[in-house]
C-alpha positions in Angstrom: -35.6 2.9 -13.2 -32.6 5.3 -13.2 -34.6 7.8 -11.4 -35.3 5.3 -8.4 -31.6 4.5 -8.6 -30.6 7.9 -8.5 -32.9 8.4 -5.4 -31.4 5.3 -4.0 -27.6 6.6 -4.5 -28.4 10.0 -2.6 -29.5 7.8 0.3 -26.5 5.4 0.2 -24.4 8.5 0.2 -25.6 9.8 3.1 -25.3 6.4 4.7 -21.5 6.4 3.6 -20.9 10.0 5.2 -22.2 8.9 8.4 -19.6 5.9 8.3 -16.9 8.6 8.0 -18.3 10.9 10.3 -17.9 7.9 12.9 -14.4 8.3 12.2 -14.4 12.0 13.0 -14.7 13.4 9.4 -16.9 16.4 9.4 -18.7 17.4 6.1 -17.9 20.7 4.8 -19.6 20.7 1.2 -22.5 18.6 0.1 -24.2 18.1 -3.5 -26.4 15.2 -4.6 -24.0 12.8 -5.4 -20.8 14.1 -3.8 -19.5 15.4 -0.3 -16.1 16.8 0.8 -15.5 15.7 4.4 -12.8 17.6 6.5 -10.3 15.4 8.4 -10.3 15.7 12.3 -6.4 16.1 13.2 -4.1 14.3 10.9 -5.0 12.7 7.4 -6.0 14.4 4.2 -9.8 15.7 3.6 -11.9 13.2 1.6 -14.1 13.5 -1.4 -16.8 10.9 -1.5 -18.6 10.8 -4.8 -21.3 8.0 -6.0 -20.6 8.1 -10.0 -23.1 6.8 -12.2 -22.1 4.3 -15.1 -24.5 2.3 -17.1 -27.3 3.2 -19.7 -30.6 1.8 -20.5 -30.7 -1.8 -19.4 -28.6 -1.1 -15.9 -25.8 0.4 -14.1 -24.6 1.2 -10.9 -23.8 4.2 -8.8 -20.2 3.6 -7.1 -18.6 4.9 -4.1 -15.3 6.8 -5.2 -13.2 7.8 -2.3 -10.4 10.0 -2.9 -8.5 12.7 -1.2 -10.1 16.3 -1.6 -7.1 17.8 -2.9 -4.0 16.3 -4.9 -1.4 14.8 -2.7 0.8 13.4 -5.4 2.7 15.2 -8.4 0.8 15.8 -11.4 1.1 13.1 -14.1 -0.8 11.6 -17.3 -2.9 9.8 -14.7 -2.6 6.4 -13.3 -4.4 2.9 -13.3 -4.0 0.2 -10.7 -4.4 -3.9 -10.6 -4.2 -6.0 -7.8 -1.8 -8.6 -7.9 -2.6 -12.4 -7.1 -5.1 -14.7 -8.1 -6.9 -15.7 -4.7 -5.1 -13.2 -2.1 -4.1 -9.9 -3.4 -0.1 -9.6 -2.9 0.4 -6.3 -4.1 -0.9 -3.4 -6.7 0.8 -2.6 -9.8 0.3 0.9 -11.4 0.6 1.9 -14.9 0.6 5.2 -16.6 3.3 7.6 -15.8 6.3 5.3 -15.6 8.3 6.9 -12.9 5.5 7.5 -10.4 3.8 4.4 -11.3 6.9 2.2 -10.3 7.1 4.3 -7.1 3.9 3.3 -6.2 3.8 0.0 -7.1 7.3 -0.6 -5.4 5.8 1.2 -1.9 5.1 -2.1 0.5 3.3 0.2 3.0 0.7 1.2 0.3 0.3 -2.4 -1.1 -0.3 -3.6 2.6 -3.0 -0.7 3.1 -4.5 -1.3 -0.5 -4.8 -5.3 0.4 -7.3 -4.4 3.2 -9.5 -2.2 0.8 -12.5 -3.9 -1.3 -12.0 -1.9 -4.4 -13.0 -2.2 -7.7 -10.5 0.1 -9.4 -7.8 2.5 -8.1 -6.6 5.5 -10.2 -4.7 8.3 -9.8 -5.8 11.5 -11.3 -3.6 13.7 -13.5 -4.1 16.3 -10.8 -2.6 14.1 -8.3 -5.6 12.8 -6.4 -6.0 9.0 -5.6 -9.2 7.6 -6.5 -10.5 4.2 -4.9 -13.6 3.0 -6.5 -14.9 0.9 -3.5 -17.3 -2.2 -4.4 -19.6 -1.1 -1.3 -21.6 1.7 -0.3 -22.9 1.8 -3.7 -26.2 1.0 -5.6 -26.8 -1.5 -8.5 -29.7 -1.3 -11.0 -31.3 -3.4 -13.5 -34.0 -2.7 -16.0 -34.9 -6.6 -16.7 -36.0 -7.8 -14.1 -36.5 -4.3 -12.6 -34.1 -4.4 -9.5 -32.6 -1.4 -7.4 -29.9 -2.8 -4.8 -27.8 -1.3 -2.2 -24.5 -2.8 -1.3 -23.6 -1.3 2.1 -20.1 -0.2 3.0 -18.5 -3.1 5.1 -17.5 -2.6 8.5 -13.7 -1.6 9.0 -13.8 -0.7 5.2 -13.6 3.4 5.9 -10.9 3.0 8.1 -9.0 0.9 5.2 -9.7 3.6 2.7 -8.6 6.0 5.1 -5.7 4.1 5.5 -4.8 3.7 2.0 -5.2 7.3 1.2 -3.0 8.3 4.1 -0.3 6.1 2.4 -0.8 7.9 -1.0 -0.4 11.3 1.1 2.8 10.1 2.7 4.5 9.3 -0.8 3.3 12.6 -2.0 4.9 14.4 0.8 8.1 12.2 0.2 8.1 13.2 -3.5 7.5 16.9 -2.5 4.1 16.8 -3.6 1.0 19.8 -3.1 0.1 21.2 0.3 -2.8 18.6 0.3 -0.2 16.0 1.1 -0.9 16.7 5.0 -1.5 13.6 7.1 
């Protein structure tokens, strides 16, 4: 079953790449479960990755959308959690205290992330923000045997790009790496 889901994951990635190509991104590198896309004009280059989780009885291949290069200062890494029960009204970051407070307090970043259907948001220690999206993924279950692809909903590529641009803006304000353009 995992082999079937892996083939579906590769097909889902191809569809995800097409969604970002419609926004003007161009594939630079491609591996079976990962692609780097070049931004047209403004904006950071992107990395799309279908990351597998799960083992014997089930799992998923979740779409992770990140900047290709670090756009925030290096840290110990951060995790974010949406605030609000029914309607998200902000995001609270945990981890490296100073950077977490800066990101949590940024209203433009919060407004951009409110539009993204994310499972989780993290910032890697090197400074790359990563959005694990709910769509553009594959879920598999062994009993009963099911492999289901969840497409990337309309408008979500734009919402994810908008959020990553906000991370890059904050990185520029903080004087972070050259990947912080756009």
